[in-house]
C-alpha positions as CSV (number, residue, x, y, z in Angstrom):
1,M,0.0,0.0,0.0
2,P,1.5,3.3,-1.0
3,T,2.2,5.8,1.8
4,T,0.8,9.2,1.6
5,E,1.8,12.4,3.3
6,S,-0.2,13.2,6.4
7,D,-1.5,16.6,7.1
8,E,0.4,16.7,10.3
9,S,3.9,17.1,8.7
10,P,4.6,20.7,7.7
11,R,5.6,21.3,4.2
12,V,8.0,24.1,3.2
13,P,7.0,25.9,0.0
14,A,9.5,25.4,-2.9
15,Q,10.5,29.1,-2.9
16,R,11.5,28.9,0.8
17,R,13.6,25.8,0.5
18,R,17.4,26.2,0.6
19,R,20.2,23.8,0.0
20,R,22.8,23.4,2.6
21,G,25.7,25.8,2.0
22,A,23.8,27.9,-0.5
23,T,24.6,31.6,-0.5
24,R,22.1,34.0,1.0
25,G,22.3,37.7,0.0
26,P,25.5,39.7,0.5
27,S,26.8,37.7,3.5
28,G,28.5,35.1,1.3
29,P,28.5,31.3,1.5
30,A,27.3,29.6,4.6
31,G,26.4,32.9,6.2
32,R,30.0,34.2,6.5
33,A,30.9,37.8,5.8
34,P,33.2,38.4,2.8
35,A,36.8,38.7,3.8
36,G,37.1,42.5,3.2
37,R,34.1,43.5,5.3
38,R,34.2,44.7,8.9
39,R,31.5,44.3,11.4
40,G,30.8,46.7,14.2
41,P,31.9,50.3,14.6
42,V,34.9,51.7,12.8
43,R,37.5,52.9,15.2
44,P,39.1,56.2,14.4
45,G,42.7,56.1,13.4
46,P,45.6,58.0,14.9
47,P,45.1,61.8,14.9
48,Q,48.1,62.3,12.5
49,D,46.4,60.2,9.8
50,E,43.2,62.2,10.0
51,W,45.0,65.5,10.0
52,A,47.2,64.5,7.1
53,R,44.1,63.8,5.0
54,R,42.5,67.1,6.1
55,L,45.6,69.1,5.2
56,L,46.0,67.2,1.9
57,A,42.4,68.0,1.0
58,A,43.0,71.7,1.8
59,L,46.3,71.8,-0.2
60,T,44.7,70.2,-3.3
61,G,41.7,72.5,-3.3
62,H,39.2,69.8,-2.5
63,R,38.5,71.5,0.8
64,T,38.8,75.2,1.7
65,P,41.1,76.3,4.5
66,Q,38.0,77.9,6.1
67,D,36.7,74.4,6.8
68,L,39.5,74.0,9.3
69,W,38.7,77.2,11.3
70,G,38.4,76.2,15.0
71,L,40.6,73.1,14.3
72,A,43.7,74.9,13.0
73,T,45.2,77.8,14.9
74,G,47.9,80.3,14.7
75,T,50.5,79.9,12.0
76,A,48.9,76.8,10.6
77,L,45.7,78.5,9.7
78,H,47.5,81.6,8.4
79,H,49.7,79.3,6.2
80,L,46.7,77.5,4.8
81,T,44.7,80.7,4.0
82,T,47.5,82.7,2.4
83,A,49.1,79.9,0.3
84,A,47.6,78.9,-3.0
85,P,47.0,75.2,-3.4
86,P,50.5,73.9,-4.3
87,Y,49.1,70.8,-6.1
88,P,46.3,72.0,-8.3
89,T,47.1,69.9,-11.3
90,A,48.3,66.7,-9.7
91,T,46.4,64.3,-7.5
92,P,48.7,63.6,-4.6
93,V,48.6,60.3,-2.9
94,L,49.3,60.1,0.9
95,R,52.1,57.7,1.4
96,T,53.1,57.7,5.1
97,T,52.4,59.5,8.3
98,R,54.5,59.5,11.5
99,A,54.1,61.1,14.9
100,T,56.2,61.6,18.0
101,Q,54.7,62.6,21.3
102,V,56.7,65.4,22.7
103,G,54.6,66.1,25.7
104,P,51.2,65.3,27.2
105,G,48.7,66.0,24.5
106,I,51.3,67.3,22.0
107,L,52.3,65.4,18.8
108,E,54.9,66.4,16.2
109,A,53.8,64.7,13.0
110,S,54.9,64.4,9.4
111,A,53.4,63.0,6.3
112,T,54.8,62.2,2.9
113,L,52.9,62.4,-0.3
114,E,53.6,61.7,-3.9
115,A,52.5,64.1,-6.7
116,D,53.8,64.3,-10.3
117,G,56.3,61.6,-9.7
118,R,57.9,63.5,-6.8
119,V,57.7,63.0,-3.1
120,H,56.8,65.9,-0.9
121,A,56.7,66.3,2.9
122,I,54.4,68.1,5.3
123,A,55.3,68.7,9.0
124,F,52.7,69.7,11.5
125,R,52.1,70.0,15.2
126,L,48.9,68.7,16.9
127,E,47.7,69.6,20.3
128,D,44.9,68.2,22.4
129,R,43.6,71.0,24.6
130,G,41.9,68.6,27.0
131,D,38.6,68.2,25.1
132,G,39.6,65.3,22.9
133,V,39.8,67.4,19.8
134,W,43.2,67.6,18.1
135,R,44.1,71.1,16.7
136,C,46.9,71.8,14.3
137,T,49.0,74.6,15.7
138,A,51.9,74.7,13.2
139,L,52.4,73.6,9.6
140,E,55.4,73.5,7.3
141,L,55.5,72.4,3.7
142,A,58.6,71.1,2.0
143,P,58.9,71.9,-1.7
């Protein structure tokens, strides 16, 4: 006698069935995230990296020096507002950043960038005035 399915066993509709190990959306095979993706909050990098990117954006004209008011002080702001963008034709690439702590809440930092096949250097001083916001207080550009 042939067996028939009873009404007690639940049936899963065909569109809801999945094979074991099948991919499901952007999470990749077997529910694992792709190798290049991060999960959770992104931690901020060192202050010299963030400031090197800000200064590079101001020096290339992608950002105005006025965007840094309140964050850059003294000679750094004066240097940025009076100087024309030195890299208007090239697209500089940030290569390295380095920093040395010279006192509590004070960093002497440098960055190297490449533009038009040449390597250029930027030196800057960052100070944390106790509120957790790093301010650029000095800036020097090497030709």
